[in-house]
C-alpha positions, 0 to 999 in steps of 0.5 A: 310439862312438855311431854304432857302437852304433847300427849294431850295433843296427840290424844286429841288429834287422834280422837278427832281423826277416829270421830271424823272417820266414823262419822264419814263411814256412817254416812257412806254406810247408814244401814245399821241405823234403819230397822227395815229393808226390802230389795226391789230390782236395782234398788234397796230401800231402808226405812224405820220400823214404824214407817207404814211402807206401801211396797207397791206404791214404792215399787211403781216410783222406782220402775218409773224413775228407773225407766227415765234413767235408762234413756240417759247416756250415764245409765249403768245397768249393773248399778245398785241404788240404795235408798234411805227414807230419813225424815224421822231417823237420827241419820237425818241429822247426821247426814245433815252435817254435810250442809244444805237444807236439801229435800234429798241427797245423793252420796256415793251410792245412797239416796237420802230422802230427807223430808216426809213423802206422800207415795199415794199422791207421789208427792212431797210437800214443802211450805212453798212447793209441790215435789214430784217424787218421780222427778226427785228420784231421778234426779238423785239417781243421775247424780249417783251416776254422775259419780259412777262414771266420772269418779266420786272425788270428781263429783263431791262437795269438794270438787265438782263441775261448775253448778250449771253443769252439776245440777243441769243435767240431772234436771234435764234427764229428770224432767224429760216427760215434760221437756217432750210434751206437745206444749212445751217450747225451749224458746218460751222457757228461756224467755220466761226466764229472762223476762222475770224480774230479778226478785223472782230469780235471785235465789229461787225460781219456779221450774214448773208450776208449783216447784220453786228450786234453786235458780241455778237448777232451772238455768242449768237445765235449759242451758244443758237442754240447749246444749244437747237438744239444739247443739248435739253435744253429749253431756260428756261433750258438756263437761269437756267444754272450756267455755264460761257459763256466761259464754254459753248463756249468751249463745243460747239467748242468740239462738232463742231470739232467732239470730243464731242460724 
């Protein structure tokens, strides 16, 4: 009887190991689940056979995104990105086992676009937000470069920097055009966040007009922007900085209020 129990347990554990290993392999290498693909410069794009692909529009999106990423300190000209349009694909549900109701996700070298997109308008639409696809693509590309530079094990769901450092830098890079516009002012952005009532920033915050996202994305972005643009730090410096989020945020507030010289 004991032998039967041991064999049953061993068989169950073996089955679980094989299933988990297969699932992990599929998440990293889902190409077989997509009927079509095209290659363009540093990208491979995978999509279903019934997807009405406008290659010219997608190539413009990729060009625009790449030009922005080229300017960031993590840029690797030899890196190849794989993009999966998964909103109607079974892989979307499989990939979703990683958790989180997200619009897109970067996993290793893969960018998974999880919601339907409108290439003609360069937008993704949700119940609450209108998302710029170029910004979305750049954000996910920078996540991939974080793992490329610092190691996948250091930028994973199990281990990663504090959320403001993890998400703030991709947002900072992705919104560079907005941050460099003549009408933009970091002090005003900080004040907009500080003066907002707690209910409006409890879980999400309007990062730009019409686009609501988790609050720590916006908070992280303005903190990274302060450290890089005002204090002259690199992203590598920020990752090594031992100060707490509260300490950095309070220092930023002092600067925004004009008390820091």
